[in-house]
Backbone as CSV, one residue per row, in Angstrom:
resi,resn,N_x,N_y,N_z,CA_x,CA_y,CA_z,C_x,C_y,C_z
1,MET,5.423,18.854,-4.096,4.564,17.673,-3.741,3.180,18.024,-3.377
2,GLU,2.871,19.285,-3.046,1.523,19.600,-2.520,0.567,19.335,-3.630
3,LYS,0.898,19.557,-4.881,-0.007,19.403,-5.988,-0.437,17.872,-6.086
4,ILE,0.578,17.042,-5.896,0.307,15.583,-5.920,-0.484,15.167,-4.622
5,PHE,-0.146,15.697,-3.525,-0.962,15.513,-2.309,-2.376,15.937,-2.516
6,ASP,-2.598,17.073,-3.143,-3.973,17.551,-3.313,-4.713,16.667,-4.314
7,CYS,-4.018,16.152,-5.392,-4.650,15.167,-6.214,-5.183,13.861,-5.453
8,LEU,-4.348,13.376,-4.618,-4.639,12.245,-3.838,-5.895,12.493,-2.980
9,ILE,-5.842,13.609,-2.202,-6.898,13.925,-1.240,-8.156,14.277,-1.999
10,ASP,-8.072,15.079,-3.077,-9.262,15.546,-3.784,-9.988,14.333,-4.392
11,SER,-9.275,13.409,-4.997,-9.904,12.263,-5.555,-10.523,11.319,-4.547
12,PHE,-9.875,11.334,-3.347,-10.486,10.532,-2.273,-11.842,11.185,-1.774
13,ILE,-11.829,12.465,-1.615,-13.069,13.194,-1.264,-14.188,12.958,-2.294
14,GLU,-13.795,12.929,-3.538,-14.766,12.802,-4.644,-15.348,11.400,-4.713
15,ASP,-14.457,10.384,-4.565,-14.926,9.020,-4.879,-14.544,7.972,-3.870
16,LYS,-14.125,8.393,-2.670,-13.673,7.488,-1.565,-12.475,6.695,-1.851
17,VAL,-11.875,6.913,-2.995,-10.557,6.288,-3.348,-9.647,7.353,-3.990
18,GLY,-8.654,7.757,-3.256,-7.726,8.698,-3.785,-6.663,8.038,-4.669
19,ILE,-6.390,8.599,-5.810,-5.300,8.063,-6.682,-4.499,9.223,-7.167
20,ALA,-3.226,9.048,-7.067,-2.240,10.067,-7.563,-1.052,9.317,-8.263
21,GLU,-0.867,9.793,-9.537,0.206,9.178,-10.272,1.484,9.920,-9.781
22,ASN,2.623,9.249,-9.878,3.933,9.837,-9.503,4.034,10.306,-8.029
23,PHE,3.276,9.722,-7.179,3.416,9.952,-5.749,4.866,9.686,-5.320
24,LEU,5.385,8.512,-5.774,6.799,8.276,-5.696,7.451,8.665,-6.974
25,ASN,8.531,9.451,-6.945,9.148,9.868,-8.193,9.917,8.609,-8.740
26,VAL,10.416,8.763,-10.008,10.986,7.632,-10.699,12.190,7.085,-9.894
27,SER,13.025,7.998,-9.505,14.275,7.618,-8.855,13.995,6.866,-7.478
28,LEU,13.116,7.432,-6.642,12.796,6.826,-5.400,12.120,5.471,-5.603
29,ALA,11.224,5.432,-6.554,10.551,4.130,-6.830,11.535,3.033,-7.244
30,ALA,12.506,3.437,-8.084,13.533,2.489,-8.563,14.419,1.997,-7.423
31,HIS,14.776,2.883,-6.528,15.649,2.545,-5.373,14.909,1.580,-4.476
32,LEU,13.569,1.915,-4.185,12.823,1.044,-3.273,12.566,-0.308,-3.912
33,LYS,12.387,-0.341,-5.234,12.252,-1.611,-5.866,13.497,-2.475,-5.821
34,ASP,14.632,-1.787,-5.987,15.903,-2.501,-5.908,16.122,-3.118,-4.477
35,ASN,15.679,-2.251,-3.457,15.788,-2.739,-2.071,14.909,-4.025,-1.918
36,LEU,13.671,-3.961,-2.385,12.709,-5.010,-2.257,13.202,-6.307,-2.971
37,ILE,13.771,-6.144,-4.140,14.239,-7.280,-4.883,15.430,-7.916,-4.138
38,GLY,16.327,-7.125,-3.621,17.518,-7.543,-2.758,16.989,-8.371,-1.590
39,LEU,16.082,-7.831,-0.868,15.555,-8.525,0.231,14.855,-9.823,-0.119
40,PHE,14.165,-9.869,-1.219,13.484,-11.096,-1.705,14.488,-12.123,-2.046
41,GLU,15.583,-11.715,-2.750,16.590,-12.574,-3.152,17.398,-13.210,-2.001
42,ASN,17.518,-12.419,-0.939,18.133,-12.851,0.302,17.196,-13.560,1.251
43,LYS,16.043,-13.781,0.780,15.011,-14.607,1.571,14.661,-13.879,2.929
44,ALA,14.589,-12.614,2.835,14.272,-11.796,4.022,12.780,-11.563,4.155
45,LEU,11.992,-11.780,3.072,10.556,-11.568,3.152,9.833,-12.740,3.737
46,LEU,8.781,-12.460,4.484,8.002,-13.546,5.217,6.614,-13.643,4.655
47,ASN,6.010,-14.797,4.792,4.625,-15.013,4.431,3.737,-14.065,5.196
48,ALA,2.861,-13.410,4.495,1.940,-12.449,5.203,0.872,-13.160,5.941
49,GLY,0.439,-12.544,7.059,-0.655,-13.164,7.839,-1.956,-12.330,7.695
50,ILE,-2.939,-12.912,8.258,-4.270,-12.336,8.280,-4.554,-11.932,9.765
51,GLY,-4.931,-10.690,10.065,-5.121,-10.273,11.444,-3.912,-9.507,11.953
52,ASN,-3.972,-9.152,13.189,-2.811,-8.401,13.871,-2.161,-9.324,14.833
53,SER,-1.163,-8.784,15.565,-0.290,-9.561,16.423,-1.137,-10.330,17.480
54,ALA,-2.321,-9.806,17.815,-3.144,-10.494,18.827,-3.773,-11.778,18.226
55,VAL,-4.195,-11.595,16.921,-4.865,-12.751,16.203,-4.308,-12.813,14.829
56,ILE,-3.339,-13.687,14.655,-2.734,-13.832,13.328,-2.902,-15.226,12.787
57,ASN,-3.145,-15.276,11.514,-3.417,-16.503,10.778,-2.751,-16.451,9.404
58,GLN,-2.113,-17.479,8.992,-1.559,-17.529,7.677,-2.341,-18.568,6.858
59,ASP,-3.036,-18.096,5.806,-3.816,-18.961,5.021,-3.596,-18.538,3.544
60,LYS,-2.785,-19.382,2.799,-2.444,-19.050,1.437,-3.623,-19.201,0.483
61,LEU,-4.755,-19.716,0.945,-5.938,-19.710,0.067,-6.615,-18.313,0.096
62,ILE,-6.240,-17.505,1.034,-6.830,-16.116,1.168,-5.758,-15.128,0.725
63,ARG,-4.530,-15.332,1.096,-3.506,-14.335,0.853,-2.133,-15.123,0.625
64,SER,-1.451,-14.696,-0.468,-0.244,-15.469,-0.806,0.945,-14.627,-1.092
65,ASP,0.902,-13.400,-0.643,2.019,-12.500,-0.805,3.075,-12.634,0.310
66,VAL,4.294,-12.027,0.082,5.262,-11.990,1.160,5.652,-10.536,1.414
67,ILE,6.052,-10.264,2.687,6.251,-8.921,3.126,7.565,-8.736,3.948
68,TYR,7.835,-7.436,4.057,8.993,-7.015,4.903,8.691,-5.654,5.438
69,TRP,8.634,-5.539,6.791,8.329,-4.223,7.431,9.409,-3.210,7.249
70,LEU,9.067,-1.974,6.849,10.003,-0.919,6.828,10.171,-0.296,8.180
71,ASP,11.403,0.185,8.441,11.716,0.794,9.757,12.901,1.752,9.639
72,ARG,12.821,2.896,10.301,13.926,3.822,10.240,15.162,3.170,10.904
73,LYS,14.987,2.266,11.705,16.113,1.560,12.489,17.015,0.778,11.409
74,HIS,16.412,0.544,10.245,17.290,-0.198,9.277,18.375,0.720,8.703
75,GLU,18.220,2.016,8.894,19.141,3.027,8.391,19.477,2.867,6.937
76,ASN,18.400,2.612,6.185,18.449,2.497,4.752,18.008,3.887,4.148
77,GLN,18.893,4.445,3.440,18.677,5.823,2.941,17.352,5.888,2.182
78,HIS,17.051,5.000,1.318,15.881,5.088,0.511,14.607,4.864,1.209
79,GLU,14.644,3.956,2.183,13.499,3.776,3.118,13.300,5.053,3.927
80,ASN,14.395,5.672,4.345,14.195,6.935,5.075,13.696,8.037,4.243
81,ASP,14.089,8.019,2.936,13.571,9.031,2.136,12.024,8.833,1.892
82,PHE,11.613,7.583,1.870,10.157,7.275,1.775,9.484,7.830,3.063
83,PHE,10.067,7.434,4.270,9.475,7.967,5.492,9.417,9.483,5.488
84,ASP,10.427,10.162,5.002,10.374,11.595,4.946,9.219,12.112,4.084
85,LEU,8.980,11.502,3.031,7.783,11.678,2.105,6.545,11.566,2.830
86,MET,6.457,10.427,3.622,5.166,10.149,4.334,5.008,11.117,5.496
87,ASP,6.085,11.572,6.176,5.994,12.598,7.195,5.343,13.862,6.609
88,GLU,5.847,14.179,5.414,5.388,15.419,4.761,3.919,15.308,4.449
89,PHE,3.506,14.118,3.876,2.099,13.912,3.545,1.139,13.990,4.794
90,VAL,1.627,13.297,5.866,0.763,13.286,7.100,0.593,14.684,7.574
91,VAL,1.674,15.471,7.660,1.562,16.878,8.113,0.560,17.580,7.251
92,TYR,0.656,17.435,5.921,-0.241,18.183,5.015,-1.710,17.647,5.149
93,LEU,-1.870,16.311,5.314,-3.170,15.743,5.474,-3.835,16.251,6.813
94,ASN,-3.086,16.307,7.821,-3.600,16.797,9.099,-3.917,18.220,9.066
95,ARG,-3.118,18.973,8.375,-3.316,20.429,8.297,-4.493,20.849,7.453
96,THR,-4.746,20.079,6.364,-5.750,20.432,5.460,-7.122,19.690,5.735
97,CYS,-7.067,18.590,6.405,-8.268,17.712,6.537,-8.517,17.428,8.042
98,TYR,-7.695,17.853,8.981,-7.888,17.660,10.391,-8.135,16.176,10.729
99,THR,-7.269,15.336,10.198,-7.493,13.825,10.405,-6.963,13.308,11.618
100,GLY,-6.034,13.976,12.330,-5.460,13.497,13.579,-4.619,12.320,13.530
101,ILE,-3.991,12.122,12.342,-3.045,10.926,12.132,-1.793,11.221,13.031
102,ALA,-1.437,10.231,13.774,-0.299,10.338,14.738,0.797,9.319,14.475
103,ASP,0.528,8.357,13.559,1.517,7.272,13.353,1.236,6.595,12.069
104,TYR,2.080,5.736,11.647,1.873,4.937,10.408,2.731,3.700,10.379
105,GLU,2.465,2.750,9.607,3.214,1.519,9.482,3.139,1.125,7.940
106,PHE,4.306,0.697,7.477,4.422,0.342,6.069,5.266,-0.946,5.852
107,HIS,4.893,-1.720,4.906,5.803,-2.846,4.525,5.948,-2.985,3.027
108,TYR,7.072,-3.597,2.639,7.163,-4.035,1.199,6.173,-5.124,1.018
109,THR,5.636,-5.287,-0.119,4.770,-6.387,-0.552,5.206,-6.958,-1.893
110,LEU,5.332,-8.247,-1.979,5.706,-8.867,-3.248,4.782,-10.017,-3.536
111,TYR,4.154,-9.999,-4.621,3.341,-11.113,-5.160,4.059,-11.797,-6.321
112,GLU,4.254,-13.126,-6.133,4.863,-13.918,-7.281,3.815,-14.183,-8.282
113,PRO,4.122,-14.548,-9.523,3.056,-14.924,-10.511,2.190,-16.011,-9.931
114,GLY,0.873,-16.005,-10.061,-0.082,-16.956,-9.536,-0.480,-16.679,-8.169
115,THR,-0.203,-15.524,-7.600,-0.598,-15.158,-6.250,-1.622,-14.132,-6.190
116,PHE,-2.208,-13.863,-5.049,-3.400,-12.987,-4.936,-3.674,-12.652,-3.444
117,TYR,-4.665,-11.837,-3.215,-5.219,-11.537,-1.859,-6.702,-11.387,-2.005
118,LYS,-7.441,-12.342,-1.423,-8.946,-12.361,-1.537,-9.568,-11.092,-0.842
119,LYS,-10.803,-10.908,-1.141,-11.576,-9.835,-0.724,-11.466,-9.686,0.882
120,HIS,-11.177,-8.439,1.336,-11.014,-8.277,2.802,-11.096,-6.773,3.146
121,MET,-11.121,-6.446,4.427,-11.081,-5.154,4.977,-9.743,-4.925,5.662
122,ASP,-9.306,-3.708,5.820,-7.956,-3.446,6.378,-8.001,-3.125,7.929
123,GLN,-9.184,-2.797,8.394,-9.233,-2.462,9.815,-9.528,-3.689,10.604
124,PHE,-8.806,-3.930,11.709,-8.993,-5.118,12.500,-10.244,-4.995,13.340
125,GLN,-10.916,-6.084,13.607,-12.108,-6.079,14.418,-11.812,-5.689,15.932
126,ASN,-10.573,-6.030,16.297,-10.227,-5.816,17.689,-9.345,-4.595,17.930
127,ASN,-9.165,-3.787,16.876,-8.282,-2.576,16.955,-8.633,-1.654,15.788
128,GLY,-9.180,-0.477,16.192,-9.594,0.525,15.195,-8.525,1.619,14.851
129,SER,-7.288,1.372,15.166,-6.225,2.417,14.988,-6.007,2.726,13.533
130,ARG,-6.177,1.770,12.662,-5.856,2.002,11.214,-6.964,2.916,10.697
131,GLN,-6.609,4.091,10.220,-7.698,4.943,9.620,-7.690,5.024,8.133
132,TYR,-6.508,5.089,7.511,-6.421,5.120,6.033,-5.363,4.113,5.586
133,SER,-5.770,3.461,4.524,-4.834,2.558,3.810,-4.141,3.244,2.674
134,MET,-2.874,2.904,2.470,-2.120,3.499,1.385,-1.355,2.496,0.720
135,ILE,-1.267,2.440,-0.649,-0.439,1.579,-1.410,0.357,2.444,-2.446
136,MET,1.728,2.231,-2.534,2.515,2.909,-3.561,3.123,1.709,-4.336
137,TYR,2.955,1.800,-5.708,3.402,0.724,-6.567,4.800,0.929,-7.069
138,LEU,5.458,-0.215,-7.390,6.846,-0.256,-7.761,7.003,-1.107,-9.061
139,ASN,6.016,-1.012,-9.991,6.022,-1.859,-11.134,6.151,-1.070,-12.425
140,ALA,7.277,-1.011,-13.034,7.523,-0.327,-14.240,6.955,-1.146,-15.472
141,ASP,6.435,-0.491,-16.408,5.973,-1.141,-17.682,4.915,-2.285,-17.432
142,TRP,3.991,-1.995,-16.532,2.940,-2.977,-16.190,1.891,-2.921,-17.356
143,GLN,1.466,-4.057,-17.748,0.546,-4.148,-18.913,-0.759,-4.840,-18.423
144,LEU,-1.849,-4.620,-19.141,-3.184,-5.022,-18.814,-3.169,-6.543,-18.615
145,GLU,-2.464,-7.291,-19.483,-2.448,-8.759,-19.408,-1.652,-9.256,-18.226
146,ASP,-0.980,-8.471,-17.470,-0.188,-8.874,-16.279,-1.076,-9.112,-15.070
147,GLY,-2.330,-8.588,-15.149,-3.326,-8.824,-14.124,-2.915,-8.034,-12.850
148,GLY,-3.154,-8.638,-11.705,-2.668,-8.042,-10.412,-3.354,-6.720,-10.018
149,GLU,-4.497,-6.357,-10.606,-5.242,-5.168,-10.219,-5.694,-5.159,-8.788
150,LEU,-5.725,-3.996,-8.198,-6.412,-3.774,-6.992,-7.846,-3.568,-7.317
151,ARG,-8.691,-4.517,-6.849,-10.204,-4.309,-6.959,-10.843,-3.786,-5.733
152,ILE,-11.479,-2.606,-5.864,-12.167,-2.004,-4.709,-13.637,-2.119,-4.971
153,TYR,-14.337,-2.560,-3.881,-15.828,-2.767,-3.907,-16.497,-1.613,-3.299
154,HIS,-17.034,-0.730,-4.242,-17.916,0.389,-3.834,-19.366,-0.239,-3.634
155,GLN,-20.238,0.547,-3.264,-21.609,0.025,-2.948,-22.264,-0.702,-4.140
156,ASN,-22.154,-0.084,-5.334,-22.801,-0.661,-6.555,-21.891,-0.977,-7.666
157,VAL,-20.610,-0.828,-7.452,-19.683,-1.006,-8.631,-18.313,-1.409,-8.091
158,GLU,-17.657,-2.150,-8.946,-16.241,-2.572,-8.681,-15.273,-1.739,-9.440
159,GLN,-14.193,-1.220,-8.795,-13.221,-0.380,-9.339,-11.932,-1.095,-9.406
160,ASP,-11.342,-1.276,-10.651,-10.073,-1.978,-10.759,-8.946,-0.951,-11.052
161,ILE,-7.836,-1.024,-10.289,-6.784,-0.067,-10.415,-5.450,-0.855,-10.736
162,ALA,-4.832,-0.444,-11.836,-3.579,-1.123,-12.241,-2.402,-0.688,-11.369
163,PRO,-1.554,-1.611,-11.014,-0.443,-1.228,-10.070,0.798,-0.661,-10.742
164,ASN,0.522,0.518,-11.379,1.571,1.157,-12.174,2.627,1.883,-11.337
165,ASN,3.829,1.913,-11.789,4.936,2.408,-11.048,4.761,3.839,-10.584
166,GLY,4.947,4.102,-9.218,4.896,5.424,-8.668,3.470,5.850,-8.180
167,LYS,2.506,5.131,-8.653,1.060,5.445,-8.331,0.818,5.227,-6.829
168,SER,0.062,6.133,-6.232,-0.429,5.879,-4.891,-1.949,5.794,-4.900
169,VAL,-2.455,4.875,-3.984,-3.882,4.679,-3.804,-4.180,4.889,-2.241
170,PHE,-5.263,5.573,-1.998,-5.484,6.001,-0.640,-7.014,5.877,-0.301
171,PHE,-7.372,5.162,0.784,-8.836,5.027,1.071,-9.018,4.733,2.565
172,LYS,-10.136,4.937,3.055,-10.455,4.735,4.482,-10.425,3.231,4.772
173,SER,-9.646,2.840,5.851,-9.416,1.475,6.045,-10.698,0.721,6.456
174,SER,-11.626,1.379,7.135,-12.864,0.695,7.663,-14.077,0.722,6.661
175,ASP,-13.830,1.403,5.483,-15.002,1.574,4.605,-15.076,0.664,3.427
176,LEU,-13.957,0.343,2.812,-14.063,-0.385,1.512,-13.309,-1.781,1.555
177,ALA,-14.148,-2.781,1.183,-13.558,-4.116,0.969,-12.792,-4.047,-0.355
178,HIS,-11.713,-4.843,-0.417,-10.898,-4.813,-1.687,-10.087,-6.146,-1.729
179,GLU,-9.519,-6.360,-2.890,-8.702,-7.602,-3.086,-7.628,-7.261,-4.164
180,VAL,-6.605,-8.112,-4.145,-5.615,-8.052,-5.181,-5.839,-9.305,-6.136
181,LEU,-6.167,-8.967,-7.399,-6.532,-10.051,-8.296,-5.251,-10.840,-8.681
182,LEU,-5.487,-12.012,-9.196,-4.412,-12.889,-9.558,-3.400,-12.232,-10.428
183,THR,-2.155,-12.249,-10.046,-1.107,-11.600,-10.870,-0.336,-12.686,-11.679
184,HIS,0.015,-12.197,-12.953,0.680,-13.109,-13.875,2.179,-12.700,-13.905
185,LYS,2.555,-11.741,-13.127,3.909,-11.195,-13.196,4.316,-10.833,-11.801
186,GLN,5.568,-10.790,-11.480,5.971,-10.362,-10.163,5.413,-8.953,-9.941
187,ARG,4.825,-8.724,-8.790,4.055,-7.489,-8.483,4.599,-6.902,-7.203
188,MET,5.017,-5.621,-7.200,5.713,-5.086,-5.965,5.000,-3.779,-5.547
189,SER,5.023,-3.576,-4.233,4.464,-2.298,-3.759,5.007,-2.089,-2.377
190,ILE,4.686,-0.904,-1.827,4.772,-0.594,-0.393,3.304,-0.377,0.076
191,THR,2.946,-1.104,1.052,1.580,-1.030,1.575,1.593,-0.619,3.000
192,GLY,0.624,0.168,3.461,0.550,0.572,4.845,-0.648,1.296,5.243
193,TRP,-0.622,1.810,6.481,-1.758,2.412,7.114,-1.361,3.637,7.920
194,LEU,-2.157,4.651,7.767,-2.060,5.856,8.647,-2.920,5.675,9.861
195,LYS,-2.419,5.943,11.055,-3.064,5.501,12.303,-3.276,6.631,13.269
196,ILE,-4.311,6.494,14.037,-4.526,7.371,15.182,-3.870,6.787,16.328
197,GLY,-3.746,7.558,17.490,-3.024,7.114,18.655,-3.585,5.850,19.271
């Protein structure tokens, strides 16, 4: 995994956006996708909000995805395998880049056809604990016409990233505005943040 971790970190250092294919292996991505679909079919996903627990707002004109928070307390083998991978990545990131990450939080994210998330930043105005944003995609056979790209706004250019299966995207939560473009097909991911204490 260190080669994939290095790819993610090196591309982040080079361009402020780290991208690594196959961060999630095919088997783990498939199991996590099955979990997500099962939760969705059982109506366990909730409308996502804007802001944190202190200031939360639900506005479907800005954001229309549904989410489900991951937690080791669920005692789900595949979620725990994902957390083991993230523990390994955080240790490697702290060791090689001295980032001081002490915690993280992740949720499943599902966009139905016709949904989106308008341009926004990931770090709350009233809480700076989120340091790095990470997204891992769970979409096999994604095509250009399916839409749903992650658009990242650099200073002078827009970068569109397709949500291909197993891919991870990594960037500083306070630095880059971004959005999820209109998707024409069900779009799934795990989204989260690496945090300081």
